[in-house]
All heavy atoms as a GROMACS GRO file, in nm:
protein
  515
    1VAL      N    1   0.087  -0.117   0.000
    1VAL     CA    2   0.000   0.000   0.000
    1VAL      C    3   0.092   0.123   0.000
    1VAL      O    4   0.166   0.144   0.095
    1VAL     CB    5  -0.093   0.000   0.123
    1VAL    CG1    6  -0.179   0.122   0.126
    1VAL    CG2    7  -0.177  -0.126   0.127
    2PRO      N    8   0.090   0.203  -0.108
    2PRO     CA    9   0.183   0.314  -0.117
    2PRO      C   10   0.150   0.433  -0.027
    2PRO      O   11   0.239   0.507   0.015
    2PRO     CB   12   0.176   0.355  -0.264
    2PRO     CG   13   0.045   0.306  -0.311
    2PRO     CD   14   0.013   0.185  -0.228
    3ASN      N   15   0.024   0.455   0.003
    3ASN     CA   16  -0.016   0.564   0.094
    3ASN      C   17  -0.142   0.522   0.169
    3ASN      O   18  -0.203   0.421   0.137
    3ASN     CB   19  -0.036   0.696   0.019
    3ASN     CG   20  -0.119   0.679  -0.105
    3ASN    OD1   21  -0.210   0.597  -0.108
    3ASN    ND2   22  -0.089   0.754  -0.209
    4GLN      N   23  -0.178   0.599   0.270
    4GLN     CA   24  -0.293   0.562   0.353
    4GLN      C   25  -0.418   0.554   0.266
    4GLN      O   26  -0.451   0.648   0.194
    4GLN     CB   27  -0.314   0.663   0.464
    4GLN     CG   28  -0.426   0.624   0.558
    4GLN     CD   29  -0.435   0.718   0.678
    4GLN    OE1   30  -0.345   0.796   0.703
    4GLN    NE2   31  -0.544   0.708   0.750
    5ASN      N   32  -0.485   0.440   0.271
    5ASN     CA   33  -0.604   0.414   0.190
    5ASN      C   34  -0.698   0.319   0.261
    5ASN      O   35  -0.656   0.241   0.346
    5ASN     CB   36  -0.564   0.343   0.058
    5ASN     CG   37  -0.516   0.437  -0.047
    5ASN    OD1   38  -0.583   0.535  -0.077
    5ASN    ND2   39  -0.400   0.408  -0.102
    6ARG      N   40  -0.822   0.322   0.218
    6ARG     CA   41  -0.916   0.216   0.254
    6ARG      C   42  -0.887   0.102   0.159
    6ARG      O   43  -0.882   0.120   0.038
    6ARG     CB   44  -1.060   0.261   0.241
    6ARG     CG   45  -1.157   0.149   0.270
    6ARG     CD   46  -1.289   0.203   0.322
    6ARG     NE   47  -1.356   0.108   0.406
    6ARG     CZ   48  -1.336   0.090   0.534
    6ARG    NH1   49  -1.248   0.164   0.597
    6ARG    NH2   50  -1.403   0.001   0.603
    7VAL      N   51  -0.862  -0.016   0.213
    7VAL     CA   52  -0.826  -0.133   0.134
    7VAL      C   53  -0.928  -0.243   0.155
    7VAL      O   54  -0.967  -0.270   0.269
    7VAL     CB   55  -0.685  -0.184   0.173
    7VAL    CG1   56  -0.651  -0.311   0.100
    7VAL    CG2   57  -0.581  -0.077   0.150
    8THR      N   58  -0.972  -0.303   0.046
    8THR     CA   59  -1.058  -0.421   0.054
    8THR      C   60  -0.994  -0.533  -0.026
    8THR      O   61  -0.937  -0.510  -0.132
    8THR     CB   62  -1.201  -0.395   0.001
    8THR    OG1   63  -1.193  -0.355  -0.135
    8THR    CG2   64  -1.272  -0.290   0.082
    9VAL      N   65  -1.003  -0.652   0.029
    9VAL     CA   66  -0.957  -0.772  -0.040
    9VAL      C   67  -1.074  -0.870  -0.035
    9VAL      O   68  -1.119  -0.908   0.074
    9VAL     CB   69  -0.831  -0.833   0.025
    9VAL    CG1   70  -0.790  -0.960  -0.048
    9VAL    CG2   71  -0.717  -0.732   0.027
   10THR      N   72  -1.124  -0.907  -0.152
   10THR     CA   73  -1.239  -0.996  -0.160
   10THR      C   74  -1.208  -1.116  -0.248
   10THR      O   75  -1.122  -1.109  -0.336
   10THR     CB   76  -1.362  -0.922  -0.216
   10THR    OG1   77  -1.328  -0.862  -0.341
   10THR    CG2   78  -1.412  -0.817  -0.121
   11VAL      N   79  -1.278  -1.225  -0.223
   11VAL     CA   80  -1.266  -1.347  -0.303
   11VAL      C   81  -1.398  -1.368  -0.375
   11VAL      O   82  -1.506  -1.359  -0.313
   11VAL     CB   83  -1.235  -1.469  -0.213
   11VAL    CG1   84  -1.223  -1.596  -0.297
   11VAL    CG2   85  -1.109  -1.446  -0.132
   12HIS      N   86  -1.390  -1.396  -0.506
   12HIS     CA   87  -1.509  -1.419  -0.588
   12HIS      C   88  -1.497  -1.554  -0.657
   12HIS      O   89  -1.386  -1.598  -0.690
   12HIS     CB   90  -1.523  -1.311  -0.695
   12HIS     CG   91  -1.536  -1.174  -0.637
   12HIS    ND1   92  -1.658  -1.116  -0.611
   12HIS    CD2   93  -1.444  -1.084  -0.597
   12HIS    CE1   94  -1.639  -0.997  -0.559
   12HIS    NE2   95  -1.509  -0.976  -0.550
   13ASP      N   96  -1.610  -1.619  -0.681
   13ASP     CA   97  -1.607  -1.745  -0.755
   13ASP      C   98  -1.605  -1.717  -0.905
   13ASP      O   99  -1.606  -1.601  -0.948
   13ASP     CB  100  -1.723  -1.837  -0.715
   13ASP     CG  101  -1.861  -1.785  -0.752
   13ASP    OD1  102  -1.871  -1.688  -0.831
   13ASP    OD2  103  -1.960  -1.841  -0.702
   14ILE      N  104  -1.603  -1.821  -0.984
   14ILE     CA  105  -1.591  -1.808  -1.129
   14ILE      C  106  -1.711  -1.734  -1.191
   14ILE      O  107  -1.699  -1.674  -1.299
   14ILE     CB  108  -1.571  -1.947  -1.194
   14ILE    CG1  109  -1.524  -1.937  -1.339
   14ILE    CG2  110  -1.696  -2.030  -1.186
   14ILE    CD1  111  -1.379  -1.904  -1.352
   15LEU      N  112  -1.824  -1.733  -1.121
   15LEU     CA  113  -1.943  -1.662  -1.170
   15LEU      C  114  -1.950  -1.517  -1.122
   15LEU      O  115  -2.044  -1.446  -1.152
   15LEU     CB  116  -2.070  -1.736  -1.128
   15LEU     CG  117  -2.083  -1.879  -1.182
   15LEU    CD1  118  -2.206  -1.947  -1.124
   15LEU    CD2  119  -2.086  -1.878  -1.334
   16GLY      N  120  -1.848  -1.474  -1.047
   16GLY     CA  121  -1.843  -1.337  -0.999
   16GLY      C  122  -1.911  -1.312  -0.866
   16GLY      O  123  -1.918  -1.199  -0.820
   17ARG      N  124  -1.962  -1.418  -0.803
   17ARG     CA  125  -2.027  -1.403  -0.673
   17ARG      C  126  -1.922  -1.390  -0.564
   17ARG      O  127  -1.824  -1.463  -0.563
   17ARG     CB  128  -2.116  -1.523  -0.643
   17ARG     CG  129  -2.229  -1.540  -0.743
   17ARG     CD  130  -2.309  -1.664  -0.712
   17ARG     NE  131  -2.222  -1.780  -0.732
   17ARG     CZ  132  -2.264  -1.901  -0.765
   17ARG    NH1  133  -2.393  -1.924  -0.780
   17ARG    NH2  134  -2.180  -2.000  -0.782
   18LYS      N  135  -1.944  -1.295  -0.472
   18LYS     CA  136  -1.850  -1.276  -0.361
   18LYS      C  137  -1.859  -1.395  -0.267
   18LYS      O  138  -1.966  -1.430  -0.219
   18LYS     CB  139  -1.877  -1.146  -0.287
   18LYS     CG  140  -1.776  -1.121  -0.178
   18LYS     CD  141  -1.772  -0.981  -0.119
   18LYS     CE  142  -1.904  -0.921  -0.096
   18LYS     NZ  143  -1.895  -0.795  -0.020
   19VAL      N  144  -1.744  -1.456  -0.240
   19VAL     CA  145  -1.735  -1.570  -0.150
   19VAL      C  146  -1.700  -1.524  -0.009
   19VAL      O  147  -1.757  -1.573   0.089
   19VAL     CB  148  -1.629  -1.670  -0.201
   19VAL    CG1  149  -1.606  -1.783  -0.103
   19VAL    CG2  150  -1.669  -1.724  -0.338
   20GLU      N  151  -1.607  -1.429   0.000
   20GLU     CA  152  -1.561  -1.384   0.131
   20GLU      C  153  -1.490  -1.249   0.118
   20GLU      O  154  -1.427  -1.221   0.016
   20GLU     CB  155  -1.464  -1.488   0.188
   20GLU     CG  156  -1.424  -1.464   0.330
   20GLU     CD  157  -1.344  -1.582   0.388
   20GLU    OE1  158  -1.334  -1.687   0.325
   20GLU    OE2  159  -1.292  -1.563   0.499
   21THR      N  160  -1.501  -1.168   0.222
   21THR     CA  161  -1.423  -1.045   0.233
   21THR      C  162  -1.312  -1.072   0.334
   21THR      O  163  -1.339  -1.105   0.449
   21THR     CB  164  -1.511  -0.927   0.279
   21THR    OG1  165  -1.613  -0.905   0.183
   21THR    CG2  166  -1.429  -0.800   0.295
   22LEU      N  167  -1.188  -1.059   0.289
   22LEU     CA  168  -1.073  -1.087   0.375
   22LEU      C  169  -1.024  -0.964   0.448
   22LEU      O  170  -0.976  -0.973   0.561
   22LEU     CB  171  -0.958  -1.146   0.292
   22LEU     CG  172  -0.992  -1.273   0.213
   22LEU    CD1  173  -0.872  -1.315   0.128
   22LEU    CD2  174  -1.034  -1.385   0.305
   23VAL      N  175  -1.034  -0.847   0.383
   23VAL     CA  176  -0.989  -0.721   0.443
   23VAL      C  177  -1.087  -0.613   0.400
   23VAL      O  178  -1.127  -0.608   0.285
   23VAL     CB  179  -0.847  -0.682   0.395
   23VAL    CG1  180  -0.806  -0.546   0.448
   23VAL    CG2  181  -0.745  -0.788   0.432
   24ASP      N  182  -1.123  -0.527   0.492
   24ASP     CA  183  -1.204  -0.409   0.462
   24ASP      C  184  -1.176  -0.305   0.570
   24ASP      O  185  -1.251  -0.294   0.667
   24ASP     CB  186  -1.352  -0.443   0.455
   24ASP     CG  187  -1.437  -0.325   0.410
   24ASP    OD1  188  -1.380  -0.224   0.367
   24ASP    OD2  189  -1.561  -0.336   0.416
   25THR      N  190  -1.065  -0.234   0.554
   25THR     CA  191  -1.022  -0.142   0.658
   25THR      C  192  -0.926  -0.037   0.601
   25THR      O  193  -0.876  -0.052   0.492
   25THR     CB  194  -0.954  -0.219   0.774
   25THR    OG1  195  -0.932  -0.131   0.882
   25THR    CG2  196  -0.823  -0.280   0.732
   26GLU      N  197  -0.904   0.065   0.679
   26GLU     CA  198  -0.806   0.169   0.645
   26GLU      C  199  -0.667   0.115   0.678
   26GLU      O  200  -0.645   0.060   0.784
   26GLU     CB  201  -0.835   0.294   0.730
   26GLU     CG  202  -0.760   0.416   0.689
   26GLU     CD  203  -0.820   0.488   0.570
   26GLU    OE1  204  -0.936   0.463   0.535
   26GLU    OE2  205  -0.748   0.570   0.513
   27LYS      N  206  -0.573   0.130   0.584
   27LYS     CA  207  -0.436   0.081   0.605
   27LYS      C  208  -0.337   0.194   0.588
   27LYS      O  209  -0.351   0.279   0.501
   27LYS     CB  210  -0.402  -0.029   0.504
   27LYS     CG  211  -0.479  -0.158   0.523
   27LYS     CD  212  -0.429  -0.230   0.644
   27LYS     CE  213  -0.490  -0.368   0.655
   27LYS     NZ  214  -0.450  -0.436   0.775
   28GLN      N  215  -0.234   0.192   0.671
   28GLN     CA  216  -0.122   0.284   0.661
   28GLN      C  217  -0.028   0.233   0.550
   28GLN      O  218  -0.033   0.116   0.513
   28GLN     CB  219  -0.047   0.291   0.794
   28GLN     CG  220  -0.130   0.346   0.908
   28GLN     CD  221  -0.168   0.491   0.886
   28GLN    OE1  222  -0.091   0.570   0.834
   28GLN    NE2  223  -0.290   0.525   0.924
   29PRO      N  224   0.060   0.319   0.498
   29PRO     CA  225   0.156   0.273   0.397
   29PRO      C  226   0.238   0.155   0.449
   29PRO      O  227   0.276   0.152   0.566
   29PRO     CB  228   0.245   0.394   0.374
   29PRO     CG  229   0.162   0.511   0.416
   29PRO     CD  230   0.075   0.462   0.528
   30GLY      N  231   0.263   0.058   0.363
   30GLY     CA  232   0.343  -0.057   0.402
   30GLY      C  233   0.307  -0.181   0.324
   30GLY      O  234   0.223  -0.179   0.235
   31ARG      N  235   0.372  -0.291   0.360
   31ARG     CA  236   0.347  -0.421   0.299
   31ARG      C  237   0.265  -0.505   0.395
   31ARG      O  238   0.293  -0.508   0.516
   31ARG     CB  239   0.478  -0.491   0.268
   31ARG     CG  240   0.562  -0.416   0.166
   31ARG     CD  241   0.685  -0.493   0.135
   31ARG     NE  242   0.646  -0.609   0.057
   31ARG     CZ  243   0.697  -0.641  -0.061
   31ARG    NH1  244   0.792  -0.568  -0.112
   31ARG    NH2  245   0.656  -0.746  -0.126
   32TYR      N  246   0.170  -0.577   0.341
   32TYR     CA  247   0.081  -0.661   0.421
   32TYR      C  248   0.064  -0.796   0.353
   32TYR      O  249   0.083  -0.808   0.232
   32TYR     CB  250  -0.057  -0.595   0.436
   32TYR     CG  251  -0.052  -0.461   0.505
   32TYR    CD1  252  -0.036  -0.343   0.433
   32TYR    CD2  253  -0.064  -0.453   0.643
   32TYR    CE1  254  -0.032  -0.219   0.497
   32TYR    CE2  255  -0.059  -0.331   0.708
   32TYR     CZ  256  -0.043  -0.215   0.634
   32TYR     OH  257  -0.039  -0.094   0.699
   33SER      N  258   0.025  -0.895   0.430
   33SER     CA  259  -0.008  -1.025   0.373
   33SER      C  260  -0.144  -1.069   0.429
   33SER      O  261  -0.184  -1.026   0.537
   33SER     CB  262   0.100  -1.130   0.404
   33SER     OG  263   0.108  -1.151   0.543
   34VAL      N  264  -0.210  -1.152   0.353
   34VAL     CA  265  -0.342  -1.202   0.391
   34VAL      C  266  -0.344  -1.352   0.367
   34VAL      O  267  -0.294  -1.399   0.264
   34VAL     CB  268  -0.453  -1.136   0.306
   34VAL    CG1  269  -0.588  -1.194   0.339
   34VAL    CG2  270  -0.452  -0.986   0.325
   35GLN      N  271  -0.398  -1.426   0.461
   35GLN     CA  272  -0.416  -1.570   0.441
   35GLN      C  273  -0.563  -1.600   0.428
   35GLN      O  274  -0.646  -1.544   0.501
   35GLN     CB  275  -0.356  -1.647   0.558
   35GLN     CG  276  -0.206  -1.640   0.562
   35GLN     CD  277  -0.148  -1.731   0.668
   35GLN    OE1  278  -0.219  -1.798   0.742
   35GLN    NE2  279  -0.017  -1.733   0.676
   36TRP      N  280  -0.596  -1.686   0.334
   36TRP     CA  281  -0.735  -1.725   0.311
   36TRP      C  282  -0.750  -1.873   0.344
   36TRP      O  283  -0.686  -1.958   0.283
   36TRP     CB  284  -0.773  -1.699   0.165
   36TRP     CG  285  -0.911  -1.744   0.128
   36TRP    CD1  286  -1.023  -1.738   0.204
   36TRP    CD2  287  -0.951  -1.802   0.004
   36TRP    NE1  288  -1.132  -1.787   0.135
   36TRP    CE2  289  -1.089  -1.827   0.012
   36TRP    CE3  290  -0.884  -1.834  -0.113
   36TRP    CZ2  291  -1.162  -1.883  -0.093
   36TRP    CZ3  292  -0.956  -1.889  -0.217
   36TRP    CH2  293  -1.094  -1.913  -0.207
   37SER      N  294  -0.833  -1.904   0.442
   37SER     CA  295  -0.863  -2.042   0.476
   37SER      C  296  -0.969  -2.091   0.378
   37SER      O  297  -1.079  -2.037   0.372
   37SER     CB  298  -0.916  -2.053   0.618
   37SER     OG  299  -0.963  -2.184   0.641
   38THR      N  300  -0.934  -2.192   0.300
   38THR     CA  301  -1.028  -2.244   0.200
   38THR      C  302  -1.120  -2.352   0.257
   38THR      O  303  -1.191  -2.417   0.182
   38THR     CB  304  -0.951  -2.299   0.078
   38THR    OG1  305  -0.863  -2.402   0.123
   38THR    CG2  306  -0.874  -2.190   0.009
   39GLU      N  307  -1.117  -2.367   0.387
   39GLU     CA  308  -1.208  -2.462   0.451
   39GLU      C  309  -1.351  -2.420   0.422
   39GLU      O  310  -1.388  -2.304   0.440
   39GLU     CB  311  -1.183  -2.464   0.602
   39GLU     CG  312  -1.259  -2.573   0.673
   39GLU     CD  313  -1.221  -2.579   0.820
   39GLU    OE1  314  -1.103  -2.560   0.852
   39GLU    OE2  315  -1.312  -2.603   0.901
   40GLY      N  316  -1.430  -2.511   0.374
   40GLY     CA  317  -1.571  -2.480   0.346
   40GLY      C  318  -1.598  -2.433   0.203
   40GLY      O  319  -1.712  -2.407   0.168
   41VAL      N  320  -1.494  -2.421   0.120
   41VAL     CA  321  -1.516  -2.386  -0.020
   41VAL      C  322  -1.480  -2.506  -0.107
   41VAL      O  323  -1.396  -2.588  -0.071
   41VAL     CB  324  -1.437  -2.261  -0.066
   41VAL    CG1  325  -1.479  -2.140   0.012
   41VAL    CG2  326  -1.289  -2.283  -0.058
   42SER      N  327  -1.542  -2.515  -0.221
   42SER     CA  328  -1.517  -2.626  -0.314
   42SER      C  329  -1.390  -2.603  -0.393
   42SER      O  330  -1.344  -2.490  -0.407
   42SER     CB  331  -1.634  -2.637  -0.412
   42SER     OG  332  -1.754  -2.658  -0.344
   43SER      N  333  -1.337  -2.712  -0.447
   43SER     CA  334  -1.226  -2.700  -0.541
   43SER      C  335  -1.273  -2.620  -0.661
   43SER      O  336  -1.389  -2.628  -0.700
   43SER     CB  337  -1.180  -2.838  -0.586
   43SER     OG  338  -1.128  -2.911  -0.479
   44GLY      N  339  -1.182  -2.543  -0.720
   44GLY     CA  340  -1.218  -2.466  -0.838
   44GLY      C  341  -1.134  -2.341  -0.851
   44GLY      O  342  -1.036  -2.322  -0.781
   45VAL      N  343  -1.176  -2.255  -0.943
   45VAL     CA  344  -1.106  -2.130  -0.971
   45VAL      C  345  -1.175  -2.017  -0.897
   45VAL      O  346  -1.298  -2.004  -0.901
   45VAL     CB  347  -1.104  -2.102  -1.122
   45VAL    CG1  348  -1.038  -1.968  -1.151
   45VAL    CG2  349  -1.033  -2.213  -1.196
   46TYR      N  350  -1.096  -1.934  -0.832
   46TYR     CA  351  -1.146  -1.817  -0.760
   46TYR      C  352  -1.062  -1.697  -0.799
   46TYR      O  353  -0.950  -1.710  -0.849
   46TYR     CB  354  -1.137  -1.839  -0.608
   46TYR     CG  355  -1.229  -1.949  -0.561
   46TYR    CD1  356  -1.187  -2.082  -0.560
   46TYR    CD2  357  -1.358  -1.920  -0.517
   46TYR    CE1  358  -1.272  -2.183  -0.519
   46TYR    CE2  359  -1.443  -2.021  -0.476
   46TYR     CZ  360  -1.399  -2.152  -0.478
   46TYR     OH  361  -1.484  -2.251  -0.437
   47PHE      N  362  -1.116  -1.579  -0.777
   47PHE     CA  363  -1.045  -1.456  -0.806
   47PHE      C  364  -1.034  -1.373  -0.679
   47PHE      O  365  -1.134  -1.351  -0.612
   47PHE     CB  366  -1.117  -1.376  -0.915
   47PHE     CG  367  -1.120  -1.449  -1.046
   47PHE    CD1  368  -1.226  -1.531  -1.080
   47PHE    CD2  369  -1.013  -1.440  -1.134
   47PHE    CE1  370  -1.227  -1.601  -1.199
   47PHE    CE2  371  -1.013  -1.509  -1.253
   47PHE     CZ  372  -1.121  -1.590  -1.286
   48VAL      N  373  -0.912  -1.332  -0.646
   48VAL     CA  374  -0.887  -1.249  -0.529
   48VAL      C  375  -0.861  -1.108  -0.580
   48VAL      O  376  -0.774  -1.087  -0.663
   48VAL     CB  377  -0.766  -1.300  -0.448
   48VAL    CG1  378  -0.741  -1.211  -0.329
   48VAL    CG2  379  -0.790  -1.444  -0.404
   49GLU      N  380  -0.940  -1.013  -0.531
   49GLU     CA  381  -0.928  -0.875  -0.577
   49GLU      C  382  -0.890  -0.784  -0.461
   49GLU      O  383  -0.954  -0.786  -0.357
   49GLU     CB  384  -1.060  -0.827  -0.637
   49GLU     CG  385  -1.054  -0.683  -0.686
   49GLU     CD  386  -1.184  -0.638  -0.749
   49GLU    OE1  387  -1.205  -0.671  -0.867
   49GLU    OE2  388  -1.263  -0.573  -0.679
   50MET      N  389  -0.782  -0.707  -0.480
   50MET     CA  390  -0.743  -0.604  -0.384
   50MET      C  391  -0.781  -0.470  -0.443
   50MET      O  392  -0.742  -0.438  -0.555
   50MET     CB  393  -0.593  -0.606  -0.355
   50MET     CG  394  -0.555  -0.501  -0.252
   50MET     SD  395  -0.379  -0.494  -0.224
   50MET     CE  396  -0.348  -0.326  -0.274
   51ASN      N  397  -0.859  -0.393  -0.369
   51ASN     CA  398  -0.907  -0.264  -0.418
   51ASN      C  399  -0.863  -0.156  -0.319
   51ASN      O  400  -0.888  -0.166  -0.200
   51ASN     CB  401  -1.060  -0.268  -0.428
   51ASN     CG  402  -1.115  -0.150  -0.504
   51ASN    OD1  403  -1.045  -0.054  -0.531
   51ASN    ND2  404  -1.243  -0.159  -0.536
   52ALA      N  405  -0.794  -0.056  -0.371
   52ALA     CA  406  -0.757   0.062  -0.293
   52ALA      C  407  -0.810   0.183  -0.370
   52ALA      O  408  -0.859   0.169  -0.482
   52ALA     CB  409  -0.607   0.070  -0.274
   53SER      N  410  -0.800   0.300  -0.313
   53SER     CA  411  -0.864   0.417  -0.372
   53SER      C  412  -0.814   0.450  -0.513
   53SER      O  413  -0.885   0.508  -0.591
   53SER     CB  414  -0.846   0.538  -0.281
   53SER     OG  415  -0.710   0.574  -0.273
   54LYS      N  416  -0.692   0.412  -0.546
   54LYS     CA  417  -0.637   0.449  -0.677
   54LYS      C  418  -0.632   0.334  -0.776
   54LYS      O  419  -0.570   0.344  -0.881
   54LYS     CB  420  -0.498   0.508  -0.660
   54LYS     CG  421  -0.503   0.633  -0.577
   54LYS     CD  422  -0.389   0.722  -0.605
   54LYS     CE  423  -0.403   0.841  -0.514
   54LYS     NZ  424  -0.383   0.965  -0.573
   55GLY      N  425  -0.695   0.221  -0.747
   55GLY     CA  426  -0.695   0.111  -0.841
   55GLY      C  427  -0.718  -0.022  -0.775
   55GLY      O  428  -0.746  -0.029  -0.656
   56TYR      N  429  -0.708  -0.128  -0.856
   56TYR     CA  430  -0.727  -0.262  -0.802
   56TYR      C  431  -0.639  -0.361  -0.876
   56TYR      O  432  -0.590  -0.336  -0.986
   56TYR     CB  433  -0.874  -0.304  -0.810
   56TYR     CG  434  -0.925  -0.322  -0.951
   56TYR    CD1  435  -0.924  -0.447  -1.010
   56TYR    CD2  436  -0.975  -0.216  -1.025
   56TYR    CE1  437  -0.970  -0.466  -1.139
   56TYR    CE2  438  -1.023  -0.233  -1.153
   56TYR     CZ  439  -1.019  -0.358  -1.210
   56TYR     OH  440  -1.065  -0.376  -1.338
   57ILE      N  441  -0.619  -0.475  -0.811
   57ILE     CA  442  -0.542  -0.586  -0.867
   57ILE      C  443  -0.626  -0.711  -0.849
   57ILE      O  444  -0.683  -0.734  -0.742
   57ILE     CB  445  -0.408  -0.604  -0.792
   57ILE    CG1  446  -0.321  -0.480  -0.807
   57ILE    CG2  447  -0.334  -0.728  -0.842
   57ILE    CD1  448  -0.198  -0.482  -0.719
   58THR      N  449  -0.633  -0.793  -0.953
   58THR     CA  450  -0.706  -0.920  -0.946
   58THR      C  451  -0.610  -1.034  -0.979
   58THR      O  452  -0.534  -1.023  -1.075
   58THR     CB  453  -0.824  -0.922  -1.043
   58THR    OG1  454  -0.911  -0.814  -1.015
   58THR    CG2  455  -0.903  -1.053  -1.032
   59ARG      N  456  -0.614  -1.138  -0.898
   59ARG     CA  457  -0.532  -1.257  -0.923
   59ARG      C  458  -0.621  -1.381  -0.921
   59ARG      O  459  -0.712  -1.392  -0.839
   59ARG     CB  460  -0.424  -1.272  -0.816
   59ARG     CG  461  -0.322  -1.161  -0.815
   59ARG     CD  462  -0.232  -1.170  -0.937
   59ARG     NE  463  -0.128  -1.069  -0.933
   59ARG     CZ  464  -0.127  -0.958  -1.004
   59ARG    NH1  465  -0.228  -0.930  -1.083
   59ARG    NH2  466  -0.028  -0.874  -0.996
   60ARG      N  467  -0.591  -1.474  -1.009
   60ARG     CA  468  -0.664  -1.600  -1.014
   60ARG      C  469  -0.599  -1.700  -0.919
   60ARG      O  470  -0.476  -1.708  -0.911
   60ARG     CB  471  -0.660  -1.656  -1.156
   60ARG     CG  472  -0.738  -1.784  -1.173
   60ARG     CD  473  -0.731  -1.833  -1.312
   60ARG     NE  474  -0.590  -1.853  -1.344
   60ARG     CZ  475  -0.546  -1.901  -1.459
   60ARG    NH1  476  -0.631  -1.930  -1.554
   60ARG    NH2  477  -0.418  -1.916  -1.479
   61VAL      N  478  -0.681  -1.774  -0.846
   61VAL     CA  479  -0.634  -1.874  -0.750
   61VAL      C  480  -0.706  -2.003  -0.781
   61VAL      O  481  -0.828  -2.005  -0.805
   61VAL     CB  482  -0.667  -1.829  -0.605
   61VAL    CG1  483  -0.627  -1.936  -0.507
   61VAL    CG2  484  -0.601  -1.698  -0.574
   62ILE      N  485  -0.633  -2.113  -0.782
   62ILE     CA  486  -0.694  -2.244  -0.803
   62ILE      C  487  -0.689  -2.321  -0.672
   62ILE      O  488  -0.581  -2.339  -0.614
   62ILE     CB  489  -0.621  -2.322  -0.915
   62ILE    CG1  490  -0.630  -2.243  -1.046
   62ILE    CG2  491  -0.680  -2.462  -0.930
   62ILE    CD1  492  -0.547  -2.300  -1.158
   63VAL      N  493  -0.805  -2.364  -0.626
   63VAL     CA  494  -0.816  -2.442  -0.502
   63VAL      C  495  -0.834  -2.588  -0.540
   63VAL      O  496  -0.924  -2.622  -0.616
   63VAL     CB  497  -0.935  -2.393  -0.416
   63VAL    CG1  498  -0.952  -2.482  -0.293
   63VAL    CG2  499  -0.916  -2.248  -0.376
   64THR      N  500  -0.747  -2.674  -0.488
   64THR     CA  501  -0.758  -2.818  -0.509
   64THR      C  502  -0.765  -2.886  -0.374
   64THR      O  503  -0.696  -2.847  -0.280
   64THR     CB  504  -0.640  -2.875  -0.590
   64THR    OG1  505  -0.519  -2.845  -0.522
   64THR    CG2  506  -0.636  -2.815  -0.730
   65LYS      N  507  -0.848  -2.985  -0.364
   65LYS     CA  508  -0.864  -3.059  -0.238
   65LYS      C  509  -0.854  -3.206  -0.263
   65LYS      O  510  -0.878  -3.256  -0.366
   65LYS     CB  511  -0.997  -3.026  -0.173
   65LYS     CG  512  -1.002  -2.881  -0.131
   65LYS     CD  513  -1.123  -2.854  -0.049
   65LYS     CE  514  -1.113  -2.710   0.002
   65LYS     NZ  515  -1.213  -2.681   0.097
   0.00000   0.00000   0.00000
């Protein structure tokens, strides 16, 4: 996070439905990590999106069990 921002990190399924919100808070500048427990979700493709005030990043995640 390059400067103080409201940051949200959400997980969506392949159909775009929100599965879980991992982060939804104001963050100070710095590096952060987030762990997602996939307990209770099915195997498949998911998208993790980080959204801050100046943009967003989306990454594809494959869950196998």
